[in-house]
GUBAVEX-170350 format. One line per 10 residues: for each residue z, x, y of N, C-alpha, C. Coordinates in steps of 0.001 Angstrom, whole numbers, plus 500000, padded with zeros to 6 digits. Each point is the difference from the previous one (the first is absolute). Layout:
<rs>
Z,X,Y,Z,X,Y,Z,X,Y | ... .
</rs>
This chain:
<rs>
384117,891187,612845,500496,499941,498623,499648,501253,499206 | 498940,500694,500432,499618,501224,499300,501111,501042,500126 | 500554,500127,501206,501099,500946,500213,501203,499613,499138 | 500278,498710,499937,501119,499522,499176,499785,500357,498537 | 498771,499806,499519,499673,500341,498615,500220,501481,499734 | 499518,500852,500908,500131,501446,499814,501470,500425,500004 | 500789,499399,500868,501430,500341,500058,500697,499605,498700 | 499695,498796,499510,500614,499540,498749,499593,500897,498837 | 498711,500342,499934,499527,500885,498925,500678,501357,500070 | 500117,500547,501205,500623,501313,500167,501443,499974,499522 .
500735,498967,500394,501406,499889,499590,500119,499871,498489 | 499135,499206,499401,500049,499805,498548,499608,501273,499258 | 498991,500712,500502,499562,501232,499340,501088,501070,500020 | 500642,500190,501171,501033,501038,500080,501262,499571,499242 | 500081,498710,499670,501124,499510,499202,499711,500087,498500 | 498863,500639,499667,499590,500188,498602,499745,498691,499260 | 499609,498968,500736,499577,498753,499357,498622,500238,499379 | 499762,499582,498752,498682,500187,499372,498880,499463,500887 | 498868,500690,499981,498898,499673,500904,499551,498554,499838 | 499864,499532,498752,499536,498637,499766,500958,498985,500618 .
501300,500210,499805,501004,499089,500548,500008,500074,501525 | 499935,501229,500540,500018,500171,501453,498802,499325,500652 | 498835,500176,499409,498782,499423,500561,500047,498469,499954 | 500393,499453,498863,500078,498550,499868,501052,499390,500907 | 501174,500639,500067,501088,499478,500828,499653,500067,501483 | 499441,501126,500435,499641,500151,501418,498940,498979,500402 | 499005,499807,499145,498948,499026,500299,500573,498581,500047 | 500873,499691,499056,500623,498676,499969,500765,499725,501300 | 500725,501003,500480,500811,499809,501213,499111,499737,501215 | 498945,500822,500185,499149,499814,501183,499187,498711,499902 .
499595,499626,498787,499281,498738,499833,500917,498829,500324 | 501242,500078,499537,500972,498940,500267,500276,499887,501502 | 500113,501138,500685,500308,499986,501429,498817,499553,500845 | 498793,500429,499602,498814,499692,500806,499419,498630,499681 | 500147,499563,498759,499438,498712,499603,498489,500000,499918 | 499381,501194,499987,498540,500086,499968,499417,499645,498636 | 500820,500143,498953,499571,499673,498648,501097,499170,499346 | 499602,499036,499201,500964,499175,499287,500702,500852,498938 | 501306,500157,500121,500757,500854,499089,499885,499518,498555 | 499839,498685,499823,499931,499452,498641,498775,500468,499237 .
499002,500559,500716,498795,500491,499323,500176,501401,499439 | 501135,500626,500281,500211,501376,499569,499918,500168,498483 | 500702,499176,499190,499889,500182,498537,498578,499816,499491 | 499296,498984,500529,498638,499749,499557,499088,501169,500369 | 500185,500538,501207,499186,501130,500443,500255,501225,499125 | 501243,500243,499671,500341,501158,499175,499425,499863,498592 | 500064,498783,499453,499429,499778,498670,498484,500164,500021 | 499358,499453,501026,498540,500080,500100,499533,501448,500100 | 500797,500836,500656,499624,501416,500136,499958,500695,498645 | 500875,499593,499087,500040,500619,498673,499006,499366,499044 .
499529,498800,500339,499038,499299,499149,498595,500480,500324 | 499760,501276,499710,498741,500648,500379,499452,500787,498813 | 498767,499694,499620,499379,500713,498881,499800,501485,500293 | 499462,500381,501185,499858,501444,500278,501326,500747,499988 | 501085,499334,500440,501299,500656,500043,500520,500338,498609 | 499524,499304,498974,500424,500285,498624,499653,501429,499583 | 499022,500600,500681,499614,501366,499649,501156,500972,500205 | 500826,499754,501015,501095,500927,500310,500997,500132,498846 | 500600,498904,499497,500949,500177,498898,499376,500569,498739 | 498755,499650,499725,499374,500535,498795,499677,501490,500138 .
499592,500437,501191,499778,501436,500197,501331,500759,499960 | 501070,499373,500495,501323,500620,499900,500387,500156,498536 | 499781,498944,499199,500296,500067,498567,499139,501058,499310 | 498719,500064,500355,499115,501008,499413,500478,501414,500339 | 500462,500180,501241,500518,501307,500398,501235,500385,499212 | 500893,499037,499765,501201,500262,499197,499621,500367,498571 | 499016,499311,499461,499544,500296,498633,499438,501417,499926 | 499194,500361,500991,499417,501349,500010,501083,501056,500197 | 501024,499668,500785,501084,500944,500247,500761,500320,498714 | 500158,499003,499136,500760,500193,498757,499101,500192,498780 .
498687,499986,500209,499086,499969,498856,499596,501333,499418 | 500553,501097,500507,499726,501306,499403,498719,500664,500460 | 499458,499585,501140,498742,500591,500447,500208,501170,500952 | 501209,500162,500520,500244,501028,501016,499660,501394,499481 | 500477,500327,498789,499771,501336,499457,498517,500288,499837 | 499248,499013,499549,498562,500213,499762,499255,500190,501316 | 500408,499265,501028,499374,500183,501309,500331,501375,500578 | 501234,500462,499781,500405,501328,500476,499156,501078,499335 | 499792,499893,498691,499204,501002,499281,498553,500008,500493 | 499448,498822,500229,498615,499936,500466,499872,500562,501414 .
500925,499639,500886,499976,500537,501359,500178,501513,499986 | 500851,500494,499104,500206,501444,499883,498736,500727,499611 | 499203,499392,499129,498747,500635,499590,498982,500034,501130 | 500141,499109,500969,499051,499942,501115,500369,500938,501139 | 501270,499998,500410,500398,500713,501223,501152,500975,499776 | 500457,500160,498765,501151,500870,499750,499750,501457,500316 | 498729,500422,500037,499672,501403,500236,499967,500357,501486 | 500088,499009,500875,499941,500256,501435,501318,500594,500494 | 499969,500619,501186,501227,500518,500609,500986,498847,500198 | 501207,500174,499502,500960,498907,500007,499616,498922,499008 .
499546,500448,498832,499416,499100,499008,500835,498789,499662 | 501290,500200,499733,500837,498863,499595,500188,498991,501133 | 499982,500477,501239,500080,499063,501135,498756,499122,500040 | 498844,500598,499745,498757,499230,499954,499988,499052,498814 | 500528,500470,498874,500092,499136,498819,500858,498779,500320 | 501083,500216,500722,500884,498903,500383,499264,498965,500841 | 499255,500459,501004,499307,499073,500899,498868,499274,499282 | 499207,500753,499222,498878,499372,499286,500505,499000,498964 | 501075,500350,499298,500562,499061,499031,500500,498740,500688 | 500597,500159,501175,500426,498830,500776,498806,499117,500354 .
498873,500610,500334,498799,499230,500324,499520,499219,498782 | 500013,500648,498839,499619,499304,498773,500960,498847,499712 | 501292,500297,500094,501006,498989,499674,499983,498871,501022 | 499661,500326,501242,499920,498972,501037,498948,498959,499657 | 498904,500451,499371,498936,499079,499612,500418,499108,498835 | 501173,500262,499443,500507,499188,498892,501170,499133,500415 | 500861,500518,500890,501269,499331,500265,500001,499155,501268 | 499334,500459,501073,500038,499277,501263,501335,500087,500710 | 500869,500903,499539,501346,500115,500570,500298,501453,500318 | 500496,500249,501197,500312,501358,500416,501252,500540,499318 .
501046,499174,499978,501264,500433,499400,499817,500265,498516 | 499262,499116,499306,499753,500198,498566,499219,501285,499760 | 499021,500279,500860,499214,501226,499869,500878,501226,500181 | 500843,499982,501025,500884,501137,500262,500964,500242,498847 | 500582,498928,499477,500992,500135,498931,499363,500456,498698 | 498888,499367,499621,499387,500285,498700,499448,501410,499924 | 499312,500434,501046,499397,501335,499986,501026,501073,500367 | 500888,499667,500915,501007,500974,500416,500928,500410,498880 | 500312,499079,499105,500882,500320,498880,499427,501095,499123 | 498685,500137,499992,499346,501031,499187,499745,501261,500808 .
499446,499847,501202,499476,501157,500724,501010,500718,500880 | 500995,499313,500537,500978,500720,500822,500745,501040,499169 | 500538,499664,498815,500627,501048,499173,499021,501095,499604 | 498744,499630,499715,499002,501004,499612,499708,500955,501153 | 499926,499483,501230,499743,500850,501158,501173,500949,500255 | 501213,499475,499890,501184,500841,500200,500051,501112,498951 | 499697,499665,498767,500003,500981,498921,498950,501081,500233 | 498893,499612,500637,498920,500967,500262,500250,500835,501246 | 501124,499781,500686,500344,500826,501153,499774,499361,501347 | 499598,498743,500034,499819,499309,501275,501355,499619,500574 .
500079,499959,501323,501213,499558,500663,500285,498546,499624 | 501244,499701,499664,500347,498661,499529,499739,498932,501062 | 500364,500308,501239,499815,499012,501060,498519,499756,500286 | 499210,501058,499983,498556,499837,500182,499402,499198,498848 | 500447,500260,498790,499495,499274,498831,500263,498510,500129 | 501201,499651,500427,500336,498585,500164,499229,499376,501160 | 499817,500765,501089,499262,499479,501161,498533,499755,499650 | 499411,500900,499225,498617,499816,499555,499875,498705,499198 | 500956,499779,499117,499961,498803,499175,500155,498732,500841 | 500911,500048,500964,500204,498849,500879,498738,499698,500816 .
499358,501059,500508,498772,499822,500781,498863,499490,499123 | 499858,500573,498821,498953,499549,499089,500188,498556,499595 | 501245,499559,499928,500284,498628,499620,499495,498977,500997 | 499752,500422,501260,499496,499039,500995,498630,499456,499615 | 499249,500760,499195,498692,499497,499566,500145,498764,499124 | 501215,499752,499498,500229,498840,499146,499740,498674,500681 | 500101,499966,501342,499739,498753,500717,498672,500032,500746 | 499261,501107,499881,498734,500129,500718,498817,499846,499050 | 500052,500699,498878,498915,499903,499016,500123,498679,499246 | 498927,499213,499941,500079,498702,499320,500149,500157,498475 .
500629,498997,499352,500548,498762,500570,501309,500268,500724 | 500180,499370,501148,501164,500239,500851,500667,498671,500333 | 501281,499901,499700,500742,498769,500307,500038,499731,501507 | 500261,500998,500862,499945,499731,501447,498644,499479,500469 | 498917,500481,499398,498675,499493,500369,499855,498531,499618 | 500540,499633,498849,499947,498593,499578,500723,499128,501019 | 501183,500435,500429,500775,499216,500960,499308,499928,501359 | 499409,501110,500436,499267,499964,501267,498821,499041,499900 | 499292,500043,498878,498839,499131,499815,500402,498532,500048 | 501080,499657,499312,500457,498610,499975,500495,499570,501376 .
500779,500864,500652,500564,499661,501312,498934,499944,501081 | 499039,500909,499930,498984,500075,501050,498706,499275,499692 | 499915,499361,498822,498783,499279,499651,498814,500906,499756 | 500256,501164,499399,498961,500992,499724,499758,500046,498493 | 498803,500361,499602,499676,500104,498579,500773,501149,499356 | 500690,499694,498902,500716,501053,499266,499016,501028,499461 | 498869,499515,499497,498994,500910,499465,499466,500962,501039 | 499742,499488,501214,499515,500874,501078,501040,501061,500365 | 501269,499614,500024,501055,500966,500310,500098,501065,498918 | 499889,499596,498745,500043,500970,498909,498851,500994,500118 .
498804,499490,500291,498851,500892,500186,500231,500938,501174 | 500501,499448,501090,500212,500800,501207,501068,501059,499813 | 500904,499807,499039,501091,500950,499811,499658,501210,499157 | 498841,499989,499343,499664,501100,499089,499820,501314,500765 | 499083,500012,500975,499728,501231,500751,501235,500476,500767 | 500690,499133,500768,501221,500453,500676,501056,500526,499033 | 500140,499364,498830,500981,500474,499021,499695,501401,499519 | 498727,500250,499712,499590,501345,499562,500189,501003,501133 | 499650,499604,501225,500156,500898,501146,501466,500356,500232 | 500872,499011,499879,501432,500269,500162,500462,501002,498951 .
499590,499802,498749,500380,500931,498943,499506,501412,500272 | 498739,500129,500434,499433,501321,500279,500708,500673,501181 | 500334,499218,501024,500693,500580,501153,501391,500499,499611 | 500674,499288,499114,501299,500465,499505,499839,501288,499190 | 498911,500094,499272,499743,501229,499224,499754,501194,500917 | 499363,499751,501151,499781,501097,500960,501341,500538,500492 | 500929,499113,500324,501333,500430,500438,500695,500780,498890 | 499913,499490,498771,500632,500682,498861,499390,501369,499778 | 498689,500118,500188,499325,501292,499807,500469,501022,501033 | 500051,499577,501270,500418,500915,501063,501443,500460,499772 .
500877,499054,499673,501407,500343,499752,500109,500960,498819 | 499264,499728,498934,500060,500850,498798,499454,501389,500271 | 498954,500073,500825,499438,501301,500352,500997,500816,500820 | 500683,499344,500937,500985,500695,500828,501185,500492,499154 | 500379,499209,499008,501131,500361,499138,499597,500908,498845 | 498698,500174,499791,499534,500877,498934,500174,499441,498604 | 499964,498676,499863,500127,499407,498675,498790,500365,499150 | 500247,500306,498745,498954,500469,499103,499095,498857,499547 | 498823,500392,499535,499074,499038,499418,500012,500151,498487 | 499573,498985,499314,499907,500066,498541,498556,500211,499586 .
499808,500345,498759,498657,500276,499490,499205,498705,499885 | 498728,500064,500431,499167,498807,499918,499709,499669,498540 | 500139,498735,499666,499786,499581,498620,498519,499956,499668 | 499718,500168,498719,498619,499927,499534,499516,498552,500042 | 498692,499857,499967,499413,498667,500063,500440,499147,498822 | 500160,500625,498838,500415,499249,498815,501426,499463,500165 | 500869,500794,500629,501361,499547,500251,500021,498848,501009 | 499148,500108,501024,499892,498912,500966,499515,498724,499329 | 499057,500164,499094,499469,498842,499277,501054,499318,499161 | 500838,500799,499312,501052,499418,499167,501036,499258,500844 .
500388,500602,501133,500986,499339,500861,499426,498724,500612 | 498680,500015,500266,499367,498790,500517,499998,498887,498954 | 499688,500352,498769,499989,498997,498936,501387,499412,499773 | 501030,500840,500143,501376,499504,499849,500354,498979,501083 | 499433,500196,501193,500362,499143,501144,498972,498917,500290 | 498893,499969,499253,498886,499132,500366,500373,498517,499966 | 500853,499597,499074,500364,498589,499923,500760,499554,501256 | 500867,500881,500494,500719,499680,501236,499054,500008,501196 | 499087,500972,500037,499077,500113,501129,498992,498863,500048 | 499811,499316,498886,499049,498896,499958,500506,498755,500727 .
501323,499906,500165,500539,498771,500574,499474,499700,501397 | 500035,500959,500951,499435,499675,501323,498509,499720,499943 | 499293,500619,499066,498567,499736,499844,499786,498549,499563 | 500830,499552,499047,499897,498623,499516,500337,499019,501120 | 501063,500296,500750,500432,499089,501066,498930,499875,501082 | 499616,501141,500578,499037,499962,501105,498614,499591,499511 | 499614,500504,498819,498700,499618,499452,499928,498519,499700 | 501101,499440,499484,500022,498573,499694,499928,499140,501241 | 500689,500437,501073,499995,499231,501256,498607,499989,500623 | 499403,501204,500126,498724,500085,500701,498809,499723,499100 .
500258,499936,498689,498953,499565,499088,499958,498491,499859 | 500978,499326,500619,500028,498550,499974,500593,499417,498728 | 500677,500839,499201,500567,499506,498745,501319,499263,500223 | 500781,500430,500986,501238,499304,500309,500411,500278,501442 | 500911,499158,500497,500511,500166,501363,501075,501086,500009 | 500474,500342,501216,501046,501013,500116,501281,499536,499311 | 500298,498707,500091,501199,499471,499335,499861,500083,498490 | 498833,499618,499492,499755,500109,498556,500008,501459,499555 | 499548,500891,500882,500015,501430,499673,501419,500508,499812 | 500943,499455,500775,501389,500425,499855,500553,499618,498623 .
499581,498840,499493,500422,499575,498661,499353,500886,498940 | 498731,500325,500203,499309,500912,499078,500718,501349,499960 | 500457,500473,501156,500726,501277,500063,501285,499940,499177 | 500705,498866,500072,501234,499841,499222,499702,500045,498509 | 499007,499226,499573,499647,499944,498570,499532,501370,499506 | 499157,500662,500779,499482,501317,499614,501134,501016,499911 | 500903,499970,500983,501130,500925,499971,500904,499780,498801 | 500226,498736,499645,500829,499700,498827,499343,500491,498714 | 498705,499786,499878,499294,500439,498796,500096,501515,499829 | 499821,500735,501105,500079,501462,499929,501438,500442,499719 .
500949,499419,500737,501388,500421,499863,500610,499677,498652 | 499578,498882,499391,500588,499580,498725,499268,500604,498807 | 498675,499907,499988,499249,500343,498794,499392,501411,500008 | 499797,500585,501177,499384,501335,500057,501065,501072,500233 | 500697,499929,501136,501016,501002,500305,501344,499680,499352 | 500206,498751,499625,501193,499544,499278,501308,500359,500717 | 499991,499795,501296,501188,500282,500810,500744,498725,500399 | 499313,498877,499935,500607,498745,500436,500565,499260,498787 | 501295,500019,499871,500693,499253,498959,500531,498693,500593 | 500660,499193,499178,500531,498741,500492,501020,500230,501112 .
500882,500980,499817,501027,500269,501017,499375,500524,501288 | 498973,500844,499870,499309,500512,501191,499288,498863,500728 | 499365,499117,499223,499288,498877,500612,500973,499057,500706 | 501172,499839,499426,501026,499169,500645,500407,500612,501338 | 500155,501323,500026,500348,500690,501249,498883,499863,501030 | 498754,500080,499536,498848,499850,500892,499991,498617,500638 | 500205,498978,499179,499978,498626,500512,501145,499754,500974 | 501176,500522,499679,501160,499790,500870,499786,500628,501373 | 499549,501248,500019,499782,500672,501285,498875,499342,500793 | 498982,499497,499283,498892,499321,500678,500460,498690,500629 .
500788,499236,499253,500499,498720,500519,500851,500212,501248 | 500864,501001,499976,500843,500277,501161,499160,500367,501222 | 498992,500827,499785,499158,500436,501111,499147,498842,500533 | 499404,499232,499096,499139,498891,500409,500815,498904,500687 | 501225,499759,499533,500849,498979,500625,500303,500353,501449 | 500362,501264,500229,500270,500443,501371,498747,499899,500862 | 498858,500404,499436,498739,499953,500736,499615,498558,500332 | 500190,499100,499055,499641,498591,500213,500830,499382,501105 | 501272,500339,500048,500864,499460,501049,499558,500494,501375 | 499580,501256,500065,499495,500546,501266,498728,499273,500421 .
499071,499797,499050,498739,499316,500292,500267,498579,500500 | 500919,499299,499320,500301,498619,500383,500612,499929,501393 | 500958,500880,500283,500626,500011,501328,498989,500378,501076 | 499148,500973,499696,499013,500461,500982,498963,498928,500302 | 499746,499103,499041,499001,498953,500241,500472,499045,501099 | 501278,499639,499978,500532,499122,501049,500067,500742,501328 | 500306,501287,499933,499982,500855,501191,498598,500027,500603 | 498984,500140,499123,498616,500013,500474,499578,498681,500598 | 500487,498895,499414,499691,498683,500561,500563,499869,501409 | 501225,500445,500201,500613,499916,501323,499240,500854,501010 .
499590,501207,499568,499219,500864,500891,498702,499324,500422 | 499354,499325,499046,498730,499328,500294,500207,498843,500968 | 501036,499201,499756,500280,498852,500872,500326,500471,501418 | 500757,501085,500101,500367,500543,501312,498885,500849,500616 | 498896,500161,499265,498821,500743,500458,500339,501449,500364 | 500933,500585,499246,500404,501377,500296,498861,500987,499760 | 499324,499981,498829,498885,500949,499813,498910,499815,501051 | 499714,498732,500352,498956,499741,500992,500375,500583,501363 | 501239,499799,500401,500447,500518,501298,499992,501525,500019 | 500439,500606,498882,499985,501460,499936,498577,500530,500024 .
499097,499309,499311,498602,500406,500012,499394,499909,501390 | 500324,498918,500711,499496,499852,501372,500549,501080,500918 | 501284,500325,499809,500611,501033,500849,499350,501360,499753 | 499813,500331,498722,499400,501290,499668,498560,500065,500489 | 499255,498898,499811,498606,499981,500436,499890,500124,501514 | 501033,499553,500725,499965,500056,501453,500414,501332,500587 | 500466,500909,499183,500394,501318,500499,498785,500897,500156 | 500181,501057,500757,498909,500943,500220,500041,501172,499030 | 500943,499988,499090,500108,501120,499055,498855,499982,498992 | 499473,501172,499644,498959,500062,498966,500532,499478,498664 .
499101,499467,499198,500399,499436,498705,500684,501039,499127 | 499502,501229,500047,500573,501043,499152,501471,500239,500325 | 500341,499979,501292,501391,500194,500413,500874,498866,499476 | 499472,498775,500053,500762,498856,499487,500202,500122,498499 | 498951,500449,499293,500133,500197,498555,501072,501044,499698 | 500022,501082,500778,500998,501048,499791,501403,499459,500266 | 500138,499149,501016,501304,499405,500290,500456,499116,498837 | 499062,499266,499414,500338,499173,498837,500422,500876,498824 | 499302,501120,499812,500360,500934,498930,501414,500546,500215 | 500328,500335,501249,501348,500505,500301,501049,498941,499659 .
499710,498749,500356,500925,498911,499665,500176,499893,498485 | 498896,500078,499267,500071,499917,498536,500759,501185,499412 | 499815,501189,500588,500730,501175,499526,501504,499817,500166 | 500397,499505,501161,501432,499786,500267,500562,498930,499072 | 499279,498892,499855,500471,498920,499131,500064,500474,498555 | 499014,500808,499581,499984,500521,498633,501174,500910,499710 | 500603,500568,501036,501172,500850,499804,501239,499195,499621 | 499989,498707,500297,501185,499178,499778,499763,498819,499052 | 498746,499588,499861,499710,498797,499223,499040,500318,498861 | 500233,499375,498867,499140,500170,498838,498603,499464,500302 .
498967,500673,499473,498614,499708,500384,499600,498561,499720 | 500397,499439,498859,499597,498638,499663,500527,499004,501023 | 501251,500171,500393,500594,499106,500998,499292,500147,501338 | 499722,501232,500389,499348,500242,501282,498612,499373,500045 | 499272,500084,498899,498648,499431,499954,500051,498480,500163 | 500907,499364,499275,500099,498546,500054,500402,499514,501387 | 500899,500727,500652,500504,499581,501309,499011,500323,501120 | 499389,501186,499965,499223,500477,501137,498520,499631,499964 | 499456,499737,498826,498570,499696,499922,499595,498805,500867 | 500744,498875,499977,499594,498873,500859,500042,500328,501495 .
500787,501003,500378,500122,500366,501411,498924,501008,500403 | 499812,501033,499191,499132,501109,500381,498525,499773,499684 | 499711,499277,498919,498599,499832,499608,499163,499316,501078 | 500472,498903,500638,499187,499406,501076,499757,500958,501168 | 500957,500883,500260,499850,500945,501115,498886,500996,499705 | 500038,500628,498822,499009,501041,499692,498608,499400,499815 | 499919,498787,499451,498681,499389,499847,499407,499622,501355 | 500863,499627,500964,499503,499702,501343,499458,501248,500684 | 500425,501162,499516,499527,501270,500563,498833,500581,499208 | 499565,499269,498976,498805,500423,499278,500241,500725,498692 .
501244,500125,499556,500258,500681,498732,499822,499024,498846 | 499327,500445,498965,499799,499173,498816,501342,499760,499298 | 500270,498768,499536,501276,499730,499319,500229,500875,498779 | 498934,500308,499275,500139,500862,498827,500419,501407,500420 | 499367,500507,501077,500373,501322,500505,501457,500020,500435 | 500435,498943,500703,501392,499961,500440,500948,499910,498809 | 499602,499303,498949,500829,499941,498798,500256,501384,499427 | 498959,500823,499949,500158,501364,499498,500881,500815,500939 | 499751,499895,501304,500803,500737,500986,501469,499598,499895 | 500252,498717,499858,501377,499505,499933,500700,500492,498730 .
499322,499916,498869,500607,500428,498733,500280,501501,500006 | 499028,500795,500462,500192,501453,500028,501123,500371,500965 | 500024,499355,501180,501039,500316,500982,501385,499666,499467 | 500147,498824,499408,501304,499612,499465,500397,500855,498803 | 499014,500543,499284,500324,500875,498861,500692,501280,500461 | 499756,500400,501256,500653,501196,500526,501509,499790,500058 | 500423,498749,500229,501420,499702,500020,500696,500292,498680 | 499228,500102,498922,500571,500306,498687,500543,501427,499914 | 499528,500869,500903,500490,501381,499997,500590,500370,501357 | 500381,498973,500767,500557,500227,501332,501427,499480,500054 .
500955,500831,500424,501374,499504,500154,500064,498951,501122 | 501007,499126,500008,501198,500048,499153,499883,499288,498660 | 498937,499154,499801,499891,499288,498728,499293,500881,498977 | 498689,500168,500129,499256,500927,499159,500284,499843,498508 | 499610,498858,499427,500329,499724,498602,499490,501071,499049 | 498795,500528,500263,499466,501045,499120,500864,501260,500037 | 500540,500308,501177,500875,501168,500108,501276,499790,499185 | 500543,498791,500053,501198,499701,499212,499715,500149,498513 | 498885,499428,499552,499651,500065,498576,499741,501440,499571 | 499228,500735,500811,499686,501390,499659,501256,500864,499993 .
500915,499753,500938,501248,500764,500039,500840,499734,498758 | 500024,498749,499572,500765,499653,498806,499387,500624,498754 | 498680,499869,499876,499308,500569,498834,500074,501517,500014 | 499890,500596,501198,499991,501449,500115,501379,500632,500085 | 501037,499168,499926,501379,500508,500026,500263,500847,501242 | 499663,499440,501158,500237,500697,501262,500465,498972,501034 | 500310,500468,501208,500500,499115,501037,498843,499416,500811 | 500172,498760,500401,498986,499311,500802,499706,500775,501281 | 501039,500469,500668,499832,500698,501283,499173,501272,499848 | 500041,500606,498827,499288,501259,499776,498492,499809,499903 .
499560,498758,499830,498568,499741,499829,499293,499698,501316 | 500770,499780,501064,499392,499573,501259,499098,501090,500576 | 500488,501243,500058,499189,501079,500586,498722,500270,499205 | 500054,500173,498665,498738,500225,499280,499062,498796,500024 | 500523,498806,500330,499138,498816,500057,499257,499884,501323 | 500448,500712,501038,499396,499861,501330,498502,500313,500041 | 499522,501094,499354,498548,500247,500023,499199,498881,499345 | 500546,499400,498948,499305,498894,499344,499966,498770,500913 | 501085,499756,500725,500023,498886,500956,498947,500209,501087 | 499902,501243,500487,499036,500312,501060,498569,499759,499540 .
499673,500425,498784,498623,499852,499530,499687,498531,499694 | 500991,499218,499603,499781,498571,499781,499722,499277,501316 | 500696,500399,501059,499736,499416,501318,498582,500346,500450 | 499581,501233,499737,498622,500405,500313,498995,499155,499225 | 500302,499713,498741,499127,499138,499191,499849,498625,500635 | 501102,499438,500494,499961,498677,500627,499070,500013,501211 | 500108,501039,500813,499143,500105,501194,498530,500077,499591 | 499717,500737,498931,498622,500102,499502,499487,498637,499548 | 500842,499226,499323,499579,498684,499521,499760,499029,501153 | 500678,500227,501137,499750,499178,501187,498672,500398,500646 .
499769,501299,500111,498797,500497,500668,498732,499763,499198 | 500118,499982,498658,498812,499881,499147,500149,498795,499061 | 499702,498806,500505,500159,498791,499182,499102,499971,498774 | 498924,500796,500021,499093,500018,498856,500664,500559,498745 | 501128,500710,500176,500710,500534,498842,500726,498917,499217 | 500234,498867,500621,500720,498921,499315,499192,498717,500013 | 499969,499328,501148,499302,498712,500092,498506,500158,499738 | 499433,501122,500462,498566,500218,499797,499647,500153,498540 | 500820,500756,499271,499776,500189,498558,500128,498674,499271 | 501043,499221,500349,500211,498713,499331,498819,499058,500251 .
499531,499955,501236,498878,499116,500327,498728,500417,499266 | 499779,501301,499894,498796,500495,499355,500016,499724,498495 | 501152,500248,499361,500077,499857,498552,500109,498548,499559 | 500477,499121,500879,500179,498607,499606,498724,499161,500191 | 498961,500624,500517,498737,499265,500204,499332,499742,498642 .
</rs>
């Protein structure tokens, strides 16, 4: 029946059937044919999957990200990042990446990060003499930090699907998120040095102080979220609500960018996104039940454990699978579908679930800048007024360094799971 399921899914996917519908329909067909699960339990199972307190964090973090995207904080973050790294070789490219890292800690969304920051910095880079395609590629690559640096919606979904602490995943994502940002800056520096892009004058300490004060209210949000979670003041789900309230207060009363019409647009886009996500979660829950009943993860774990291949080689093979899937499937869908299958395998080989969560999120984030889907490339091309195909070549060095980052996170678990375990004590 597994082969039948894969064939049905493949046919539905190439027929452009929405992932949630394809997953639910394919599972329904194989369950009906095999009789391993009572089909009448499907609605109840789907409802129960959505009736989850930890899962509530996802829609609220999505709403908080939308609020931050429209709340007028992008310009202030750009100015502050410029005061920090604008004087380096390829200064504006570094400003783009660092600003994305700041915005990622507010939005939890890669596409939102790329769009919000790219609208400001891609035109500025082009005006300063940077190649347009490189400018857009830098922005697309920097936007990947939106799903790596906490709070991260993909991390929330992995935590809920894999039974892992959301707080531990958020802690584990800090160091890898910073490392990813720094590695992207190294690529930008080398490219800028080869092209001879000029540097700007380093700002005085007083100017840095003023730009910091302008951005401090926005920068406080991740401090409040993570500090509140690990200080025991609220759970990760409650933190997502705090993020929404804090973002509204800043956007309405401080920056005064959120009007009634803007707020209506924010709510509409959030509802559409959350509705699609909820349908995927509900369909995937019945899919996961069928996998469990058929003992698919257990059988795969036994098969992998019985091979003579070193664990590292198996981990690399899993990464390759995730890279390929990330090229065609959106990260949230891939996490919901693949976590029940892959997590038992890697844990049987000794990998910490938190470490695998980071590896999975970072690996799937590469798909955001990898054709043929590459959502960040599409957004950056649109914002940068250039062709999607023109961004593929300048994006290749960033893809290469992200793959290297993934290998490092596999080899050195202390960078993710170790940090989370140490700080959560």
